[in-house]
N, C-alpha and C positions, 0 to 999 in steps of 0.2 A: 356590650358589643365586643369589647377588647377580650373579655374572657372567652366568648364564643370563638373568636379568631384563634386564640391560643389552643383551644380544644380541637378546632378544625385542623390546625397545622399539625398537632400531635397525632390526630387520627390519620391524616394523609401520610405522615412519615412512617407510622407503624404499618399502614396498609401497603405502602409501596417499597418497604425495606424488609429484608429478611436476614436473620443471623445465620451465617454459614460457618461451619467448622471444617477446616481442611486438616487432614492428618497424613503425614508421610509414613507409610508402612514399610517401604524399602528404598534403598539407595544403591547405586552401583558399588561394586567391591573396591573400586579405585577412587571413591569419593574422598576429596581432600578433607581431612579432619579439621574441624574448627571453621570451615568456610560458611558464609552466610547464604541462606536460601530465600528466594523471593517468589512471589506470584506476579506476573505481568499480564494484563488483559484489557479488554475493552472498558472495564470499570475503573481503570486508573491510568488511562491514556498510554497503555503499553509501556509503562516505565519499568525497565528491568531491575531497578534498584530502589524501588519506592519503600522508604523506611516503614510506612504504615501497612505494607503488605509483606513484611519480613516474618519468616517463621520463628517461633520461639521453641525452646527446648524444655521439656518437663523433667521431673526428678528421675524418671526412668530413661532419659536420653532420647525420648521420642519427640520429633518435630511436629508442631501444630500451629495453626493460624486461625483465629476467629475474627470475622469481620462482618459488618452489615453491608449487604449488597442490594441495589434496587431491583425491582421486579423486571422480568424480561429475560431474553436469552443473552448469554455472555460467552465470549471466547477468551481463552487464556493459555499460558504456558508457564513452566517452572524454570527459573534461571538461578545462577549463582552471582547475579549482580550486573550482567551485561549480556548482550545478544551473542557475543562470541562464546559465552558459557551457558548456552541454553540446553535444555534437555533434548535427547534424541533417542533413537533405538539402540539396542546393545551392539549393533554393527556400525553405528555412526551415521545412519541415515536420518534425514529430517523427518519429523512427524507432523501431522496436521494439528491445528489448534485444538485444545480440549474444549468441550462444550459444557455449559452449565445453565440451569434455570433454577434460581433460588426457591421458586414456588414448589418444586418437586424434589429438590436435593438440598437438605440442610446439613447433612454430614457427608463429607466426601473423603474417601480414602484414596491416596495417590501412591503410585510406584514409579520411580524414575529409573529407566533402564540404562541410560548412559548420558554423559555430558559431552557436548559437541567438541569442546576444546581438548578433551582428553582422548578423543577417538579420531581426531583429524588427520593422524598420520596414516590411516588406512586409505589406500588408493582406490578410487572409484573409477569405473570405466566411463569414458565420455559418452554423452547421449546427443550431442549436437550433430546436425547434418553437415555434409561437405560444403554446403553453401554458406556456412557461417565461418567467419574469420575474425581475428582480433586486429582492429585497425591500429590501436596504440594502447599500451599498458600504462602510459603516463602522459596522457593528453592534458596539456596545461589549460587551466581555467583562470584566465587573467582577472576576471571579475571577483573571484573568490580566493585567488592565490593558492590553488590546490591542483592536484593532478588526479586523473581519473582514467580507468580502462574504458575504451570504446569498442564495442563489438558491432559487426556489420553482417547482415544477411543480404546476399545477392540472388536474384532469381536464377533458376537453372539455365535459362537461355542467355544470360547476361554476357558471358564470355564469347559466345558465338554470334552475337548480333551487334548492331549499332544503334539499337533502340534506346530511348530514354524512358525512365521509370518514375512513378510517384514515390514519395519517401514518407515513411512513418517513423517518427522519433518516439522512442519508448524509454521509460524510466525503469529503475531496478533491473538493469541489464543482466545481473547475475542470475535472475530467476527466469529468463525468457527462453533459453536454448538448452541448458545443460544441467542435469541433476547434480553434477559434482559441485557446481558453484551456487546452486539455488538454496534459498533459505528453507523452503518447505515444499520442494517439488517444482519442476519447471512448468512454464505455460505451454510449451510445445509450439511456439510460434513458427519455428522452422519446419517442423513436420507438417503443420497445416499449410503453410505457404508452398511447400514442395508439391502439394497436391493441387494447388491452384494453377490453372492453365490460362483462364480467360483474363484474370486480373492480377498479374504478378506485380510485386512492388519491392522496393528496397526498405529494409528496416535498419535503423541506426539505434543501437541499444546503449544507453549510458548507464554504467554501473552506479549504484547509489554510494554515498559517501560514508557508510557505516555510522559512526556516532554523529555525523553531521546530517544524516538523512532527514530527520524531522525538520531541522532548521532550513535546509536547502529546499525542501518541498513545501514550505509554508511562506506565502508572500507577505505576511504581516507578523509583527511581534506578537507573542503569545505567552501564556502562563501554563504551568503544569502543577501537578500535586493536588491532592484532595482539598487543601486549603488555599489553592491558587497562589502559592507564594514563590514558585520557581519561575522567574521571568526569563524568557528566551527570546533571542533575536531571530526574526524571520528573514531568511536569506533568499527567498524564492524569487524576488525581483532580479537579483544578480544572477541566479541560476538560469532563469529563463532568458535573460539578456545574453548569457553565454551561448545558449542554444541558437538564438536568433542571430547574434552578431559575430560569433566566433565559429561555432561548430557548423552551422548551416552553410556559410560561405565556403568553408573548407571542404565539406562534402560535395557541394555543387561544383566545385573546381576539380575535385579528384575523381568523382564518379559521374556517370551519365544520368543525370537526374532531370526530372521536369521541375523546374525551379518555381513555377507559378504557385500562387496561393491555393488554387483549386486542386493541386496535386501534392500539397504538403500537409501532413497530419501529425498529431501528437496524442499519446495515450499512456495511461498508467492506472494503478489501483491504490486504494486507500489514500495515503498522502500523495501518491503519484497521480491519483485521480483528481485530487484537489489542485495540484500544480498544473495539470493539463488543462483544466477548465480556466484557471487564471491566465495561462499562456494565450488562449484564444481571445480572452477579453483584453489583455494587455497589447497583443499584436494581431489585431483583426485583419491586417493586410498581409500577414505572413502565413497564418494557419487557416486552412480551409475546412478543417474538421478536427474533432477530438473524441477520444474514448475515455469516458469518465466512469471508471469502475469503482463502486463502493467508496465514494469520496469522503474524506475526513472533514466534513463541513464543521463539525463540532468545535474544532480547534480555533476557528476564527469566523464563526457564523455571522456575527454582526458586521464585521468589516467586509466579508465576502459579499453579503447581500447588498450593502451600500455600493460596493464597487460594481456589482452586476447591474444595479439600477443606473449608475453613471455611464458605464461602458456599453450596456446592452444595445442602445439605439444604433451604434456603429458596428455591431456584430452581425455578420451575414455568413454563417458557417454551418457545417453539419455536426451536430453534437449527439453522441450516443451515451445515454445514462443507463447505468445498471446498479442494482443493489438487491440484497436478499433479506428476507424476513427473519432469518436465523442469525443475523448480525446483531449489533447493539440495538437497543430499543429506539434510539434516535435516528438510526441510519436511513431508513426509508422516508420518514417524515421530513428530515432535513434535506435530503436530496430532492424530494418533491417540492419543497419550498423554493429551492434554487431554480428548479425547472419552471415553476409557475411564475417566478419573478422574471425570468428570461422570456417566457411566453408573452408577457405583457410589454416588455421593453424591446425585444429583438425580433427580427424577421428571419432568424435562423431556422433551418430545418432540423427538428429534434425528434428523438424517439426515446421512450422510456421502457426498460425491461425490469420487471420485479418478479423474483422467484420466491415462492413460499418456502422452498427447501434450501435457498441460497445461503451459504455460509461465507465467512470472511477468510478465505484462503485461496491459494494458487490453484488448487484442484477445481474449485468452483469457477474461477475466472477463466481457466482453460476451456471449460465447457461452453462459455459464452463467446469465446474467441471467433469461431466461424461466423456466427451471426453478426458480430461487430464488423469484421473485415468485409463481409458481403454487403453490409449496409453502407459503410463509410466510403467504399471504393466505387459505389454505384454512380453512373454518369448522371 
């Protein structure tokens, strides 16, 4: 029996893993000699400096990386050890995530056109609408003892009226309004809301904390690395407390908002989707709805499901779930597990959108934005 189990385990590992060899065939002319190059993707928790995904150099000076990857679709990018040093176009523009399926691609040749940090001096034209402004470039977060840029979108008729408006709090503020500040293309939140006449709302966009992003958007302690050895502190509880107890009171005092739960929403993608879901569970009397786009359930699945079971009975909100089948293999099943758990525990109104062609990037989430706003702002 034991021998059978060993054979079965071996069979499964060889069936669901594939050796992939990446080769860098070209690098930018200004590539810093001697710098390390890595792959960061859905298969290694998007760690930009994972030593197990570091390129090696052969005798001819060519960079290569050979790894075993699980079956399914994967997204990834090339970095020089941090997200500030990620690959981009030759003109400095952000690029979409690369896509890979080990079942069909076992040898991948890569060309890096540019590095973001070496092309950042080139000025880009702003793409945000006139309804967007920066509320503060150094808004203090007492719960985390950090400062953050806060951006605000106001409806077109805000200045000429005395009306009050619902408020949507959104994460990764850099990515919502402006291509200049976005990581890989903006969501176009302002362009879409500019076209909305019947259901205008205020959007409060909180920039992410860069190297603190994953910690701030995870409500539980977690581990990273293929060997699960990198222990990380989850700071999501403090981050959400900041939104509820510091930022929201400030916004409600400064702007003409509808303060009530049924007019207060929160939304984000990936880790931002995870923390948005957590926020509605932790503060069911504050948030009346959430946009949970491609949530990173994998990082704390056990803890999140237990929390959902505990908090679900007190949750009465509107929750919009989205994920795509071209994301990681676990994305759709994990999201559905959370949805089904809440279905059993909560009386919330929920909807699920799953796209066969959906990928893990800003361009995909931008396409889903109209449907989300129309559903979440429905009376």
